[in-house]
Backbone as a ProteinNet text record, in pm:
[ID]
protein_1_A
[PRIMARY]
MKKFIALLMFLAATVTPLFAHAGHVHTYMGTVTMLHGEHAFMMKATDGKDLTIETSPRTTWTHQDGHVAKRSDLAVGGRVVVKLTTDGKTAASVKMGAPKKK
[TERTIARY]
-1888.2	-1717.9	-1757.1	-1782.6	-1773.5	-1817.5	-1982.5	-2033.1	-1948.6	-1859.8	-1794.6	-1642.7	-1605	-1464.3	-1555.1	-1655.6	-1719.6	-1709	-1789.5	-1802	-1663	-1581.3	-1441.3	-1387.9	-1404.2	-1342.1	-1437	-1569	-1652.8	-1578.7	-1586.5	-1547.7	-1378.3	-1288.3	-1176.6	-1155.2	-1260.6	-1267.4	-1345.6	-1434.9	-1473.6	-1474.3	-1396.6	-1362.1	-1218.5	-1116.2	-974.4	-924.6	-1047.3	-1004	-1011.5	-1143.9	-1140.1	-967.7	-972.4	-825	-719.7	-726.2	-590.7	-498.5	-552.2	-455.2	-509.2	-539.9	-568.7	-467.4	-463.8	-302.8	-201.3	-182.2	-43.8	-25	103	123.3	160.3	76.7	74.8	200.9	244	345.7	299.5	281.9	299.4	366.4	450.4	507.4	488.2	463	426.4	468.2	385.6	405.9	328.2	310.8	236.5	154.8	-8.4	-43.8	-124.9	-169.9	-213.8	-261.8	-246.5	-218.5	-320.1	-374.8	-519.9	-532	-510.1	-450.2	-363.2	-421.4	-269.3	-269.2	-348.3	-376.5	-414.5	-388.4	-380.5	-360.5	-311.8	-259.9	-335.2	-292.3	-306.7	-175.6	-200.2	-75.5	-137.4	-50.3	-59.8	55.4	8.2	102.9	156	271.2	288.3	228.3	138.1	-5.7	-95.2	-33.4	-148.5	-319.9	-307.9	-386.4	-392.8	-436.6	-496.6	-602.6	-500.6	-507.7	-484.3	-548.7	-582.1	-501.9	-399.7	-368.7	-342.9	-430.8	-444.2	-285.7	-311.5	-162.1	-235	-132.9	-157.7	-67.6	-74.4	23.6	181.2	152.2	195.1	303.1	263.2	283.7	426.7	535.6	689.8	748.1	782.3	852.5	986.7	1069.1	1177	1150.3	1340.6	1344.1	1432.1	1502	1503.1	1641.2	1743.8	1870.9	1883.4	1761.5	1769.5	1721.5	1720.4	1693.4	1575.2	1557	1374.9	1364.9	1235.1	1173.1	1045.3	944.6	862.3	684.7	596.6	499.7	513.9	579.5	541.6	667.6	776.3	833.6	800.1	655.8	594.5	522.3	555.7	565.9	461.3	409.6	297.7	408.8	436.8	515.9	633.4	619.2	736.4	771.6	845.3	810.7	766.4	714.1	694	711.6	753.1	699.7	593.7	501.5	370.1	379.6	379.7	365	268.6	128.4	4.4	18.5	-13.5	-111.1	-149.1	-194.6	-252.8	-436.9	-468.2	-633.4	-615.1	-494.1	-509.6	-570.1	-561.1	-608.5	-538.6	-445.1	-348.7	-217	-128.6	5.2	82	141.5	272.7	410.8	467.1	540.6	542.4	593.6	602.4	735.4	837.2	987.9	940.6	995.5	1003	1131.7	1155	1278.1	1300.7	1479	1577	1525.4	1559.9	1477.9	1578.8	1508	1574.1	1708.5	1781.1	1938.7	1832.9	1929.7	1961.3	2044
-857.1	-816.5	-713.7	-594.1	-460.9	-480.4	-570.1	-630.5	-691.7	-795.3	-840.1	-824.5	-701.4	-660.8	-588.1	-473	-419.8	-469.5	-608.1	-711.7	-705	-782.5	-802.7	-697.2	-562.6	-430.7	-437.2	-418.9	-391.5	-528.2	-649.5	-764.1	-728.9	-670.5	-669	-531.5	-423.7	-319.8	-332.6	-453.5	-465.3	-514.8	-691	-764.4	-749.3	-698	-711	-639.3	-494.8	-448.1	-517.5	-652.8	-714.1	-795.3	-840.4	-899.8	-861.2	-736.5	-630.9	-630.9	-607	-639.2	-769.9	-826.1	-961.9	-1037.6	-1040.3	-1155.9	-1058.9	-943.2	-886.6	-799.1	-807.4	-678.8	-542.8	-453.4	-376.3	-258	-150.8	-135.6	40.6	115	259.2	330	433.6	527.4	693.4	741.5	858.3	862.6	966.3	1019	985.3	936.1	905.7	1072.8	1052.3	1189.9	1127.2	1047.6	1017.7	874.6	861.1	704.4	688.4	556.5	538.9	394.4	411	332.1	215.8	72.4	-25.2	-61.6	-44.7	-108.5	-70.2	28	165.5	227.5	283.4	486	492.1	615.4	686.8	749	736.8	844.3	879.2	961.8	1029	988.7	927.5	856.4	959	918.8	1015.7	1056.9	983.5	1042	1121.3	1178	1257.1	1187	1054.4	987.1	943.6	975.5	938.2	796.1	768.4	621.6	528.5	482.2	405	263.2	200.1	160.6	70.3	-79	-175	-239.1	-275.5	-369.4	-497.1	-575	-703	-748.6	-848.9	-934.4	-974.4	-1030.1	-1020.1	-991.2	-822.1	-675.3	-680.8	-712.8	-678.8	-548.6	-448	-393.7	-321	-235.3	-204.3	-61.3	-24.5	95.9	86.8	236	199.8	125.5	117.3	69.1	-65.4	-150.6	-266.8	-320	-228.8	-272.1	-278	-390.9	-390.2	-305.1	-278.8	-183.4	-166	-107.7	-153.3	-83	-100.8	9.6	126.8	106.7	264.7	335.6	321.7	377.2	485.8	417.6	498.9	663.3	764.1	910.3	972	1061.4	1141.6	1257.9	1214.8	1328.7	1202.4	1093.7	1036	979.8	900.4	866.2	708.9	659.1	521.4	464	330.9	239.6	111.3	115.8	23.9	-132.2	-209.4	-376.6	-419.3	-396.2	-433.5	-607.1	-697.2	-858.6	-800	-966.7	-963.1	-981	-930.9	-910	-735.3	-673.1	-574.7	-452.9	-504.3	-404.6	-411.9	-522.4	-541	-484.7	-441.2	-411.8	-567.2	-594.1	-726.4	-687.6	-540.1	-485	-315.8	-262	-92.9	-117.7	-34.8	50	178	180.6	353.7	420.2	551	622	569.5	653	631.3	686.7	594.8	630.5	746	824.7	973.2	950.2	1008.2	995.4	1054.7	989.4	1030.8	1138.1
-3973	-3890.8	-3833.3	-3842.6	-3749	-3665.4	-3642.8	-3515.5	-3440.7	-3475.3	-3418.5	-3347.9	-3405.4	-3378	-3312.2	-3281	-3221.9	-3086.6	-3054.2	-2931.2	-2911.6	-2949.3	-2909.3	-2845.3	-2855.9	-2819.8	-2661.1	-2692.9	-2560.2	-2433.9	-2503.8	-2402.1	-2344.8	-2467.4	-2410.3	-2294.3	-2304.9	-2227.5	-2102.8	-2134.9	-1960.8	-1889.4	-1914	-1847.8	-1856.7	-1893	-1843.8	-1719.1	-1673.2	-1549.2	-1440	-1476	-1363.5	-1325.7	-1408	-1346.3	-1326.6	-1349.4	-1422.7	-1254.4	-1155.8	-1019.6	-948.3	-958.2	-885.1	-866.3	-701.5	-668.1	-691.6	-697.1	-739.1	-580.6	-559.3	-417.1	-463.1	-396.7	-407.5	-296	-394.8	-294.4	-308.2	-186	-148.1	-106.4	-172.2	-79.7	-61.9	63.5	112.7	230.2	262.9	444.5	492.5	664	737.3	794.5	800.2	833.2	958.8	975.1	1078.6	1132.3	1280.1	1354	1374.8	1351.6	1421.7	1549.2	1636.5	1771.8	1670.3	1721	1714.4	1603.5	1493.7	1369.6	1258.7	1262.9	1112.1	1140.6	978.2	972.9	831.4	863.4	735.8	663.6	551.8	464.8	326.1	315.1	185.7	80	-22.4	-94.6	-233.7	-296.6	-386.6	-495.7	-511.6	-620.9	-542.4	-418	-410	-348.9	-319.5	-274.1	-118.6	-1.1	109.4	97.3	204.3	240.5	373	422.3	512.2	515.7	577.8	581.5	718.1	693.8	806.3	816.3	924.7	968.9	1069	1092.2	1159.8	1236.7	1339.2	1366.6	1277.5	1164.9	1052	962.5	1020.9	942	977.9	865.7	955.5	971.1	970.7	1025.5	1026.5	969.4	919.4	926.7	923	907.8	768	712.4	558.5	558.7	677	663.6	725	736.5	738.2	832.1	956.1	1079.4	1138.4	1221.3	1295.1	1341.8	1309.1	1359.3	1441.3	1486.4	1613.8	1544	1590.5	1540	1613	1732	1805.1	1748.7	1637.6	1597.3	1463.2	1451.7	1349.3	1401.5	1296.8	1344	1271.4	1278	1180.8	1084.7	1027.8	956.2	840.3	927.4	859.7	720.1	628.9	528.7	545.2	426.7	431.8	288.9	324.4	180	242.2	196.8	212.8	104.4	109.3	57.2	114.1	58.9	78.4	68.1	130.7	79	-45	-64.1	-241.7	-221.9	-94.7	-15.7	-59.4	-111.1	-80.9	7.6	127.4	214.4	361.5	365.6	490	475.7	527.5	489.4	502.3	444.4	462.2	537.3	493.6	505.4	584.8	583.3	596.1	673.7	575.1	565.7	624.9	720.3	744.5	732	746.6	734.7	828.6	860.1	916	1103.4	1178	1308.6	1384.8	1440.5	1506.2	1544.5	1537	1638.7	1777.9	1873.5	2015.3	2046.1
[MASK]
++++++++++++++++++++++++++++++++++++++++++++++++++++++++++++++++++++++++++++++++++++++++++++++++++++++

């Protein structure tokens, strides 16, 4: 019986993480640290991790006030909230801090 329980615990510990994030939309908040051409940027997330975010023509861009933004509005030092697609590689949406007043 002890072997059976040990086997169940082993399986639960090894198999469960494989399915923990499958198909979920991940959201990251942080600060833009570097721009990489037209289709990527780096950010430092609030948990301290450095992330490279890929974008695509389907990525939606908005400001925190809800107004439509453009990729060109993204700037180093700006605060962002990024929602990734279910593949976990490409940004589905990027919400930026309010635009700078002119």
